[in-house]
Backbone as CSV, one residue per row, in Angstrom:
resi,resn,N_x,N_y,N_z,CA_x,CA_y,CA_z,C_x,C_y,C_z
1,UNK,18.069,-16.111,20.661,19.210,-16.381,21.543,19.093,-15.619,22.861
2,UNK,18.838,-14.314,22.797,18.749,-13.518,24.022,17.548,-13.951,24.856
3,UNK,16.452,-14.336,24.187,15.266,-14.743,24.959,15.545,-15.998,25.772
4,UNK,16.176,-16.974,25.171,16.472,-18.212,25.891,17.419,-17.948,27.066
5,UNK,18.373,-17.057,26.844,19.306,-16.699,27.908,18.551,-16.083,29.089
6,UNK,17.678,-15.119,28.799,16.907,-14.443,29.849,15.927,-15.420,30.514
7,UNK,15.251,-16.218,29.695,14.258,-17.160,30.228,14.886,-18.152,31.202
8,UNK,16.043,-18.685,30.837,16.712,-19.644,31.711,17.022,-19.044,33.073
9,UNK,17.395,-17.770,33.084,17.682,-17.089,34.354,16.394,-16.792,35.122
10,UNK,15.351,-16.352,34.397,14.082,-16.009,35.049,13.417,-17.220,35.676
11,UNK,13.611,-18.389,35.092,12.972,-19.596,35.613,13.452,-19.976,37.011
12,UNK,14.540,-19.382,37.431,15.019,-19.604,38.790,14.253,-18.738,39.799
13,UNK,13.454,-17.790,39.280,12.760,-16.838,40.162,11.333,-16.581,39.651
14,UNK,10.606,-17.610,39.323,9.305,-17.455,38.676,8.277,-16.713,39.518
15,UNK,8.454,-16.700,40.830,7.490,-16.016,41.699,7.814,-14.535,41.899
16,UNK,8.976,-14.100,41.426,9.321,-12.670,41.529,8.319,-11.864,40.706
17,UNK,8.168,-10.595,41.059,7.114,-9.792,40.424,7.655,-8.511,39.796
18,UNK,6.883,-8.030,38.816,7.134,-6.756,38.153,5.824,-5.981,38.208
19,UNK,5.882,-4.696,38.581,4.625,-3.971,38.690,4.817,-2.466,38.554
20,UNK,3.689,-1.789,38.303,3.645,-0.328,38.329,2.457,0.072,39.189
21,UNK,1.994,1.314,39.022,0.907,1.785,39.882,-0.441,1.140,39.545
22,UNK,-0.521,0.456,38.397,-1.806,-0.096,37.966,-1.843,-1.613,37.844
23,UNK,-0.710,-2.230,37.541,-0.711,-3.657,37.245,0.466,-4.359,37.900
24,UNK,0.276,-5.664,38.115,1.327,-6.495,38.688,1.372,-7.802,37.911
25,UNK,2.581,-8.308,37.652,2.733,-9.538,36.886,3.939,-10.297,37.428
26,UNK,3.804,-11.597,37.533,4.919,-12.417,38.009,5.862,-12.717,36.846
27,UNK,7.055,-13.179,37.163,7.987,-13.578,36.105,7.371,-14.687,35.259
28,UNK,6.672,-15.612,35.908,6.030,-16.709,35.190,5.005,-16.174,34.194
29,UNK,4.193,-15.220,34.640,3.180,-14.629,33.763,3.817,-13.788,32.659
30,UNK,4.933,-13.167,32.965,5.644,-12.358,31.972,6.166,-13.234,30.834
31,UNK,6.721,-14.383,31.177,7.202,-15.315,30.154,6.038,-15.859,29.333
32,UNK,4.931,-16.148,29.989,3.758,-16.659,29.284,3.227,-15.611,28.297
33,UNK,3.207,-14.354,28.726,2.758,-13.281,27.834,3.678,-13.188,26.615
34,UNK,4.990,-13.183,26.854,5.957,-13.044,25.765,5.790,-14.147,24.724
35,UNK,5.551,-15.367,25.192,5.474,-16.501,24.279,4.111,-16.592,23.589
36,UNK,3.055,-16.287,24.312,1.720,-16.325,23.716,1.570,-15.238,22.648
37,UNK,1.913,-14.016,22.998,1.805,-12.904,22.053,2.903,-12.979,20.988
38,UNK,4.039,-13.551,21.371,5.132,-13.703,20.421,4.768,-14.613,19.262
39,UNK,3.938,-15.620,19.515,3.487,-16.500,18.437,2.682,-15.713,17.403
40,UNK,1.926,-14.731,17.866,1.177,-13.861,16.936,2.140,-13.009,16.134
41,UNK,3.150,-12.486,16.818,4.121,-11.614,16.155,4.925,-12.370,15.100
42,UNK,5.165,-13.634,15.321,5.916,-14.447,14.361,5.235,-14.517,12.994
43,UNK,3.928,-14.328,12.973,3.176,-14.437,11.721,3.397,-13.240,10.796
44,UNK,3.947,-12.154,11.340,4.227,-10.984,10.515,5.532,-11.202,9.749
45,UNK,5.544,-10.803,8.496,6.759,-10.963,7.686,7.803,-9.902,8.017
46,UNK,7.375,-8.784,8.601,8.301,-7.710,8.931,9.266,-8.146,10.026
47,UNK,10.503,-7.646,9.970,11.507,-7.979,10.974,11.578,-6.938,12.077
48,UNK,11.399,-5.668,11.708,11.557,-4.572,12.682,10.198,-4.128,13.220
49,UNK,10.130,-3.937,14.544,8.913,-3.446,15.178,9.277,-2.365,16.190
50,UNK,8.639,-1.206,16.039,8.816,-0.160,17.026,7.995,-0.472,18.265
51,UNK,8.486,-0.069,19.423,7.724,-0.214,20.669,7.493,1.179,21.230
52,UNK,6.232,1.591,21.268,5.868,2.931,21.727,4.692,2.832,22.689
53,UNK,4.992,2.709,23.959,3.959,2.563,24.991,4.061,3.688,26.014
54,UNK,2.926,4.088,26.536,2.931,5.061,27.639,3.350,4.391,28.938
55,UNK,3.058,3.126,29.050,3.402,2.354,30.243,4.749,1.668,30.056
56,UNK,5.669,1.908,30.989,6.966,1.239,30.947,6.816,-0.269,31.105
57,UNK,5.844,-0.678,31.900,5.599,-2.106,32.094,5.183,-2.752,30.774
58,UNK,4.335,-2.079,30.022,3.923,-2.607,28.722,5.097,-2.648,27.744
59,UNK,5.948,-1.636,27.800,7.145,-1.642,26.954,7.997,-2.866,27.260
60,UNK,8.134,-3.159,28.554,8.935,-4.306,28.982,8.335,-5.621,28.484
61,UNK,7.032,-5.768,28.616,6.354,-6.978,28.154,6.508,-7.162,26.646
62,UNK,6.366,-6.066,25.910,6.441,-6.157,24.460,7.874,-6.334,23.957
63,UNK,8.829,-5.861,24.717,10.233,-6.112,24.385,10.525,-7.609,24.437
64,UNK,10.093,-8.262,25.513,10.314,-9.699,25.635,9.541,-10.462,24.565
65,UNK,8.380,-9.946,24.179,7.614,-10.558,23.104,8.419,-10.542,21.799
66,UNK,9.066,-9.412,21.500,9.901,-9.306,20.296,11.085,-10.265,20.373
67,UNK,11.705,-10.337,21.536,12.832,-11.250,21.712,12.404,-12.688,21.424
68,UNK,11.272,-13.087,21.972,10.792,-14.461,21.768,10.513,-14.731,20.294
69,UNK,9.893,-13.758,19.616,9.497,-13.939,18.219,10.672,-13.804,17.247
70,UNK,11.841,-13.426,17.767,12.997,-13.254,16.900,12.928,-11.995,16.067
71,UNK,12.157,-11.017,16.530,12.027,-9.749,15.821,13.015,-8.724,16.393
72,UNK,13.317,-7.714,15.596,14.204,-6.641,16.033,13.371,-5.513,16.627
73,UNK,13.560,-5.242,17.902,12.794,-4.201,18.597,13.477,-2.848,18.435
74,UNK,12.683,-1.841,18.129,13.173,-0.459,18.028,12.441,0.348,19.090
75,UNK,13.163,0.754,20.119,12.526,1.439,21.235,12.228,2.890,20.878
76,UNK,10.995,3.299,21.148,10.557,4.678,20.977,10.095,5.197,22.338
77,UNK,9.948,6.513,22.460,9.569,7.068,23.760,8.605,8.237,23.616
78,UNK,7.550,8.200,24.426,6.597,9.311,24.470,7.263,10.578,25.000
79,UNK,8.320,10.421,25.785,8.955,11.558,26.446,9.632,12.507,25.465
80,UNK,10.034,11.988,24.316,10.739,12.824,23.336,9.809,13.460,22.321
81,UNK,8.545,13.112,22.349,7.564,13.763,21.493,7.372,13.103,20.138
82,UNK,6.276,13.484,19.497,5.885,12.880,18.221,6.895,13.154,17.115
83,UNK,7.429,14.375,17.077,8.375,14.748,16.018,9.615,13.871,16.069
84,UNK,10.137,13.638,17.268,11.324,12.804,17.435,11.049,11.370,17.003
85,UNK,9.899,10.845,17.400,9.554,9.475,17.039,9.383,9.317,15.532
86,UNK,8.815,10.324,14.886,8.641,10.265,13.430,9.990,10.223,12.721
87,UNK,10.977,10.928,13.266,12.325,10.886,12.688,12.884,9.467,12.730
88,UNK,12.683,8.813,13.870,13.197,7.445,14.022,12.448,6.486,13.110
89,UNK,11.127,6.623,13.079,10.309,5.749,12.228,10.742,5.850,10.764
90,UNK,11.001,7.069,10.330,11.434,7.282,8.939,12.854,6.774,8.725
91,UNK,13.730,7.068,9.674,15.137,6.678,9.562,15.295,5.156,9.519
92,UNK,14.572,4.464,10.390,14.699,3.015,10.500,13.834,2.301,9.461
93,UNK,12.802,2.986,8.969,11.903,2.375,7.998,10.892,1.440,8.630
94,UNK,10.321,1.885,9.743,9.346,1.047,10.448,7.998,1.049,9.730
95,UNK,7.375,-0.101,9.678,6.030,-0.214,9.109,4.996,-0.567,10.170
96,UNK,5.473,-1.025,11.349,4.563,-1.399,12.429,5.144,-0.954,13.775
97,UNK,4.254,-0.579,14.677,4.666,-0.300,16.044,3.760,-1.073,17.002
98,UNK,4.313,-1.357,18.179,3.547,-2.036,19.216,3.271,-1.013,20.307
99,UNK,2.011,-0.777,20.601,1.599,0.215,21.585,0.920,-0.470,22.770
100,UNK,0.402,0.333,23.687,-0.349,-0.215,24.824,-1.577,-0.988,24.346
101,UNK,-2.040,-0.674,23.135,-3.267,-1.285,22.619,-3.032,-2.453,21.666
102,UNK,-1.769,-2.742,21.354,-1.486,-3.852,20.454,-0.584,-3.466,19.294
103,UNK,-0.607,-4.271,18.237,0.239,-4.045,17.071,-0.505,-3.154,16.075
104,UNK,0.128,-2.075,15.669,-0.500,-1.123,14.752,0.378,-0.929,13.527
105,UNK,-0.270,-0.883,12.344,0.465,-0.622,11.108,0.557,0.882,10.895
106,UNK,1.635,1.299,10.260,1.861,2.709,9.981,1.469,3.011,8.534
107,UNK,1.185,4.280,8.222,0.706,4.648,6.878,1.580,4.150,5.735
108,UNK,2.909,4.309,5.858,3.797,3.905,4.775,4.160,2.430,4.940
109,UNK,3.319,1.573,4.378,3.516,0.134,4.548,4.221,-0.515,3.364
110,UNK,4.715,0.285,2.438,5.354,-0.282,1.256,6.876,-0.170,1.306
111,UNK,7.423,0.060,2.518,8.868,0.179,2.665,9.490,-1.218,2.675
112,UNK,10.440,-1.449,1.794,11.084,-2.760,1.713,12.160,-2.887,2.780
113,UNK,12.237,-4.049,3.395,13.289,-4.312,4.373,14.446,-4.998,3.649
114,UNK,15.506,-4.240,3.426,16.614,-4.723,2.608,17.716,-5.383,3.425
115,UNK,17.832,-5.011,4.688,18.923,-5.522,5.518,18.529,-6.821,6.217
116,UNK,19.495,-7.706,6.374,19.288,-8.924,7.145,19.553,-8.604,8.614
117,UNK,18.488,-8.563,9.391,18.605,-8.178,10.808,18.300,-9.337,11.740
118,UNK,18.398,-10.561,11.242,17.991,-11.704,12.051,18.838,-11.875,13.310
119,UNK,20.079,-11.371,13.300,20.909,-11.476,14.501,20.864,-10.220,15.358
120,UNK,20.049,-9.238,14.932,19.956,-7.969,15.650,18.735,-7.996,16.574
121,UNK,18.981,-7.925,17.861,17.893,-7.958,18.844,17.244,-6.597,19.002
122,UNK,18.063,-5.549,18.935,17.601,-4.189,19.209,18.215,-3.197,18.240
123,UNK,17.472,-2.157,17.950,18.049,-0.951,17.358,17.787,0.160,18.358
124,UNK,18.842,0.614,19.005,18.739,1.672,20.004,19.141,2.989,19.360
125,UNK,18.295,3.986,19.459,18.556,5.268,18.804,19.103,6.301,19.780
126,UNK,20.031,7.097,19.294,20.572,8.184,20.095,19.522,9.273,20.233
127,UNK,19.755,10.216,21.125,18.751,11.241,21.427,18.553,12.234,20.301
128,UNK,19.547,12.367,19.402,19.394,13.281,18.279,19.552,14.741,18.634
129,UNK,20.236,15.027,19.729,20.403,16.419,20.157,21.271,17.216,19.188
130,UNK,22.129,16.536,18.446,22.999,17.236,17.492,22.585,16.966,16.050
131,UNK,21.399,16.437,15.846,20.931,16.159,14.492,19.922,15.029,14.492
132,UNK,19.836,14.311,13.381,18.914,13.189,13.270,19.367,12.036,14.153
133,UNK,18.439,11.386,14.885,18.821,10.242,15.726,19.506,9.157,14.901
134,UNK,20.508,8.544,15.482,21.253,7.474,14.810,20.918,6.152,15.478
135,UNK,20.731,5.124,14.666,20.373,3.818,15.201,21.582,2.924,15.380
136,UNK,21.766,2.421,16.592,22.850,1.481,16.886,22.267,0.070,16.906
137,UNK,22.793,-0.808,16.065,22.295,-2.181,15.985,22.970,-3.043,17.049
138,UNK,22.170,-3.592,17.947,22.667,-4.404,19.057,22.261,-5.854,18.814
139,UNK,23.229,-6.716,18.642,22.922,-8.125,18.367,22.590,-8.882,19.650
140,UNK,22.089,-10.091,19.469,21.800,-10.949,20.621,23.073,-11.206,21.420
141,UNK,24.161,-11.460,20.727,25.434,-11.719,21.407,25.939,-10.472,22.122
142,UNK,25.713,-9.286,21.525,26.084,-8.030,22.189,25.392,-7.914,23.540
143,UNK,24.085,-8.177,23.551,23.309,-8.041,24.781,23.776,-9.027,25.851
144,UNK,23.994,-10.262,25.453,24.440,-11.270,26.415,25.797,-10.900,26.993
145,UNK,26.715,-10.450,26.132,28.041,-10.046,26.606,27.949,-8.864,27.559
146,UNK,27.075,-7.915,27.223,26.920,-6.728,28.073,26.328,-7.106,29.422
147,UNK,25.334,-7.975,29.414,24.723,-8.412,30.673,25.727,-9.160,31.550
148,UNK,26.543,-9.980,30.924,27.572,-10.694,31.687,28.568,-9.718,32.306
149,UNK,28.942,-8.688,31.544,29.889,-7.692,32.051,29.277,-6.872,33.188
150,UNK,28.014,-6.462,33.013,27.337,-5.690,34.060,27.245,-6.517,35.346
151,UNK,26.963,-7.806,35.174,26.835,-8.680,36.327,28.109,-8.821,37.144
152,UNK,29.256,-8.527,36.523,30.528,-8.638,37.230,30.709,-7.563,38.297
153,UNK,30.111,-6.378,38.058,30.299,-5.290,39.031,29.011,-4.901,39.763
154,UNK,27.854,-5.129,39.136,26.585,-4.654,39.701,26.066,-5.710,40.672
155,UNK,26.349,-5.523,41.934,26.088,-6.544,42.948,24.660,-6.480,43.473
156,UNK,23.732,-6.951,42.614,22.328,-7.008,42.996,21.894,-8.465,43.067
157,UNK,20.880,-8.735,43.913,20.401,-10.109,44.080,18.877,-10.124,44.087
158,UNK,18.316,-11.317,44.159,16.861,-11.447,44.196,16.257,-10.952,45.511
159,UNK,17.095,-10.533,46.432,16.599,-9.927,47.677,16.327,-8.433,47.496
160,UNK,16.810,-7.878,46.388,16.680,-6.441,46.141,15.390,-6.082,45.426
161,UNK,15.023,-4.803,45.558,13.904,-4.222,44.813,14.453,-3.022,44.047
162,UNK,14.221,-2.984,42.733,14.723,-1.886,41.915,13.568,-1.010,41.443
163,UNK,13.781,0.292,41.478,12.815,1.254,40.959,13.337,1.771,39.624
164,UNK,12.528,1.617,38.565,12.881,2.099,37.230,11.974,3.269,36.884
165,UNK,12.563,4.452,36.743,11.781,5.665,36.518,11.929,6.225,35.108
166,UNK,12.953,5.766,34.387,13.190,6.284,33.035,12.677,5.299,31.990
167,UNK,12.379,5.776,30.771,11.876,4.876,29.733,12.935,3.889,29.247
168,UNK,12.482,2.735,28.773,13.383,1.718,28.254,14.022,2.143,26.933
169,UNK,13.664,3.300,26.447,14.277,3.878,25.245,15.784,4.032,25.434
170,UNK,16.214,4.219,26.677,17.634,4.416,26.969,18.311,3.069,27.214
171,UNK,19.478,2.866,26.597,20.156,1.572,26.711,20.546,1.258,28.150
172,UNK,20.943,2.284,28.908,21.339,2.045,30.299,20.161,1.542,31.128
173,UNK,18.961,1.956,30.749,17.753,1.525,31.463,17.345,0.126,31.008
174,UNK,17.293,-0.067,29.705,16.841,-1.340,29.149,17.744,-2.499,29.586
175,UNK,19.052,-2.314,29.389,19.991,-3.390,29.705,20.467,-3.325,31.151
176,UNK,20.901,-2.131,31.568,21.535,-1.977,32.871,20.591,-1.906,34.050
177,UNK,19.281,-1.826,33.783,18.297,-1.841,34.872,17.312,-2.996,34.701
178,UNK,16.598,-3.005,33.571,15.523,-3.993,33.402,16.047,-5.407,33.163
179,UNK,16.847,-5.603,32.118,17.271,-6.961,31.784,18.161,-7.569,32.857
180,UNK,19.087,-6.784,33.395,19.964,-7.325,34.439,19.153,-7.688,35.687
181,UNK,18.095,-6.934,35.954,17.235,-7.245,37.103,16.460,-8.537,36.871
182,UNK,16.002,-8.742,35.640,15.279,-9.978,35.319,16.154,-11.206,35.552
183,UNK,17.390,-11.147,35.065,18.221,-12.347,35.173,18.750,-12.558,36.594
184,UNK,18.650,-11.530,37.439,19.048,-11.674,38.838,17.840,-11.926,39.756
185,UNK,16.630,-11.845,39.204,15.443,-12.189,39.980,14.919,-11.108,40.901
186,UNK,15.213,-9.836,40.605,14.769,-8.744,41.471,13.267,-8.499,41.370
187,UNK,12.716,-7.899,42.398,11.381,-7.322,42.327,11.535,-5.981,41.609
188,UNK,10.783,-5.795,40.516,10.956,-4.625,39.666,9.735,-3.719,39.779
189,UNK,9.978,-2.458,40.122,8.904,-1.476,40.249,9.103,-0.411,39.173
190,UNK,8.108,-0.255,38.292,8.147,0.792,37.277,7.348,2.001,37.758
191,UNK,7.888,3.173,37.508,7.158,4.416,37.790,7.122,5.249,36.519
192,UNK,5.938,5.704,36.142,5.772,6.515,34.937,5.487,7.978,35.271
193,UNK,5.881,8.427,36.463,5.559,9.787,36.883,6.548,10.814,36.345
194,UNK,7.642,10.358,35.728,8.612,11.290,35.169,9.509,11.899,36.233
195,UNK,10.019,13.080,35.902,10.998,13.738,36.776,10.293,14.429,37.934
196,UNK,10.183,13.716,39.039,9.509,14.246,40.218,10.193,13.675,41.463
197,UNK,11.277,14.312,41.902,12.068,13.789,43.024,11.262,13.510,44.286
198,UNK,10.318,14.386,44.618,9.535,14.211,45.845,8.701,12.930,45.778
199,UNK,8.004,12.721,44.643,7.190,11.518,44.507,8.047,10.260,44.424
200,UNK,9.220,10.388,43.799,10.119,9.241,43.724,10.573,8.829,45.122
201,UNK,10.840,9.799,45.978,11.220,9.499,47.363,10.102,8.766,48.097
202,UNK,8.873,9.145,47.809,7.730,8.477,48.433,7.648,7.021,47.998
203,UNK,7.922,6.772,46.699,7.887,5.406,46.179,9.003,4.575,46.800
204,UNK,10.188,5.174,46.921,11.323,4.478,47.533,10.977,4.019,48.946
205,UNK,10.355,4.912,49.688,9.992,4.592,51.068,8.862,3.566,51.127
206,UNK,7.830,3.761,50.308,6.656,2.881,50.332,7.020,1.440,49.979
207,UNK,7.847,1.267,48.967,8.159,-0.077,48.476,9.511,-0.600,48.966
208,UNK,10.159,0.166,49.831,11.457,-0.230,50.391,12.458,-0.569,49.275
209,UNK,12.587,0.388,48.348,13.470,0.216,47.198,14.929,0.212,47.647
210,UNK,15.691,-0.785,47.175,17.105,-0.872,47.555,18.051,-0.504,46.413
211,UNK,17.526,-0.500,45.171,18.352,-0.201,44.002,17.638,0.819,43.129
212,UNK,18.370,1.829,42.694,17.790,2.808,41.772,18.881,3.371,40.876
213,UNK,18.532,3.595,39.628,19.443,4.199,38.666,18.782,5.469,38.124
214,UNK,19.604,6.426,37.715,19.047,7.670,37.191,20.143,8.595,36.697
215,UNK,19.730,9.739,36.223,20.697,10.725,35.754,21.305,11.465,36.945
216,UNK,22.469,12.073,36.743,23.040,12.904,37.804,22.084,14.004,38.255
217,UNK,21.366,14.596,37.297,20.413,15.653,37.631,19.344,15.147,38.587
218,UNK,18.841,13.939,38.320,17.822,13.356,39.184,18.345,13.171,40.606
219,UNK,19.529,12.592,40.738,20.061,12.331,42.078,20.479,13.614,42.793
220,UNK,20.844,14.615,42.031,21.165,15.908,42.642,19.918,16.484,43.322
221,UNK,18.792,16.444,42.606,17.554,16.997,43.166,16.977,16.113,44.271
222,UNK,17.147,14.805,44.148,16.727,13.917,45.233,17.551,14.205,46.480
223,UNK,18.855,14.380,46.276,19.736,14.686,47.396,19.369,15.981,48.082
224,UNK,19.041,16.988,47.298,18.646,18.280,47.852,17.314,18.189,48.586
225,UNK,16.468,17.257,48.143,15.130,17.122,48.746,15.177,16.466,50.113
226,UNK,16.113,15.533,50.302,16.103,14.785,51.561,17.236,15.158,52.509
227,UNK,18.274,15.832,52.001,19.404,16.130,52.862,20.134,14.851,53.229
228,UNK,20.658,14.769,54.415,21.393,13.575,54.854,20.415,12.583,55.476
229,UNK,20.520,11.323,55.064,19.656,10.308,55.635,20.446,9.031,55.883
230,UNK,20.193,8.414,57.000,20.856,7.146,57.306,19.873,5.988,57.289
231,UNK,18.566,6.308,57.100,17.567,5.249,57.149,16.970,4.938,55.786
232,UNK,17.571,5.458,54.704,17.074,5.152,53.376,17.319,3.689,53.057
233,UNK,16.369,3.080,52.339,16.524,1.688,51.947,17.494,1.554,50.783
234,UNK,17.763,2.634,50.078,18.661,2.578,48.933,20.067,2.160,49.355
235,UNK,20.551,1.090,48.757,21.918,0.665,49.052,22.796,0.619,47.807
236,UNK,22.146,0.676,46.627,22.898,0.684,45.372,22.316,1.740,44.447
237,UNK,23.184,2.606,43.942,22.795,3.677,43.029,23.690,3.606,41.801
238,UNK,23.091,3.688,40.616,23.865,3.751,39.376,23.479,5.023,38.633
239,UNK,24.477,5.767,38.222,24.260,7.062,37.565,24.652,6.941,36.097
240,UNK,23.760,7.395,35.208,24.033,7.337,33.770,23.194,8.389,33.059
241,UNK,23.428,8.541,31.757,22.631,9.462,30.954,23.244,10.832,30.793
242,UNK,24.121,11.207,31.707,24.820,12.492,31.670,26.175,12.307,32.343
243,UNK,27.071,13.231,32.068,28.336,13.239,32.804,28.074,13.650,34.252
244,UNK,28.638,12.948,35.193,28.453,13.285,36.600,29.558,14.239,37.054
245,UNK,29.145,15.394,37.523,30.108,16.391,37.985,30.505,16.114,39.430
246,UNK,31.554,16.759,39.868,32.007,16.610,41.250,30.936,17.081,42.225
247,UNK,30.227,18.157,41.863,29.175,18.699,42.724,28.074,17.677,42.954
248,UNK,27.640,17.041,41.864,26.576,16.043,41.967,27.051,14.829,42.754
249,UNK,28.269,14.397,42.502,28.822,13.238,43.211,28.848,13.476,44.717
250,UNK,29.262,14.665,45.123,29.317,14.992,46.553,27.915,15.062,47.151
251,UNK,26.971,15.594,46.388,25.587,15.695,46.860,24.985,14.305,47.072
252,UNK,25.217,13.407,46.100,24.683,12.048,46.202,25.318,11.303,47.374
253,UNK,26.617,11.472,47.541,27.299,10.788,48.638,26.813,11.302,49.987
254,UNK,26.565,12.606,50.069,26.081,13.194,51.316,24.673,12.699,51.647
255,UNK,23.834,12.594,50.615,22.446,12.168,50.827,22.349,10.677,51.131
256,UNK,23.232,9.884,50.509,23.200,8.433,50.695,24.591,7.944,51.110
257,UNK,24.974,8.211,52.343,26.339,7.916,52.787,26.693,6.433,52.824
258,UNK,25.682,5.556,52.847,25.965,4.129,52.976,25.708,3.350,51.687
259,UNK,25.331,4.051,50.626,25.029,3.384,49.360,26.269,3.256,48.481
260,UNK,26.319,2.162,47.724,27.334,2.028,46.683,26.862,2.839,45.482
261,UNK,27.737,3.671,44.943,27.368,4.521,43.814,28.237,4.161,42.609
262,UNK,27.573,3.774,41.505,28.273,3.422,40.271,28.040,4.523,39.231
263,UNK,29.090,4.916,38.545,28.972,5.842,37.422,29.117,5.030,36.143
264,UNK,28.012,4.825,35.416,28.026,3.927,34.256,27.701,4.668,32.962
265,UNK,28.031,5.939,32.918,27.786,6.747,31.728,28.594,6.213,30.550
266,UNK,27.934,6.030,29.402,28.648,5.505,28.236,27.866,5.687,26.956
267,UNK,28.347,5.093,25.886,27.781,5.268,24.555,26.665,4.263,24.273
268,UNK,25.629,4.724,23.547,24.583,3.818,23.108,25.184,2.707,22.253
269,UNK,26.161,3.058,21.435,26.788,2.083,20.539,27.540,0.993,21.292
270,UNK,27.802,1.218,22.575,28.537,0.225,23.383,27.593,-0.665,24.171
271,UNK,26.326,-0.664,23.788,25.339,-1.450,24.536,25.526,-2.938,24.331
């Protein structure tokens, strides 16, 4: 269900592109990848597949592959380390993960899948800062409803370019940056450099980025790095992942006086 919804929107912008520092792919090629590789994924009897890629672009491609194949994607992240990922793998009962190199089976392949997850598009896990990560089951209808709601306030168009710097492991990134950008036809730029405000500013300038989302901490340090600017291409900023303090809000407004700033901090379970 979610794949058809996204595909119908993407077909209006087939020449739009998604890229990182190493690879570039058009929307048309992205759909072809999802469907070609998705046919292979359909042959697996397992319903749940972890996605653990070093490349955000590869994570995005494999997410759409899972959507097409009707599989439940469980997002994992290199940023949280092996121990954290093992907790999720054990908690969710994953037997296979999809990496930059393809589909890989995990040692414990005798775990029975007891739950009917056919209507569940995603299992998004919390960070686990207060204990074991908890998995929130997001259905196809949940995602479509969320995308429709985001579209009501997030005024982005196919004329915009969005920079995605955080992993798709986070619901605000996966839905509120990547998927909403796909259905609006944006040019999508992935950066895997991590928390590096100076380099992020260089990317913004080089690619004339008009939309960016990030944590309050990220925008605080970006603001401190550039001071006041009136020539930044950024016109839309969305803040999530942490509570935004008054100090950070003032810093962001001072650094980007002409940008619209959205505070979209919320629960993983509300994805």
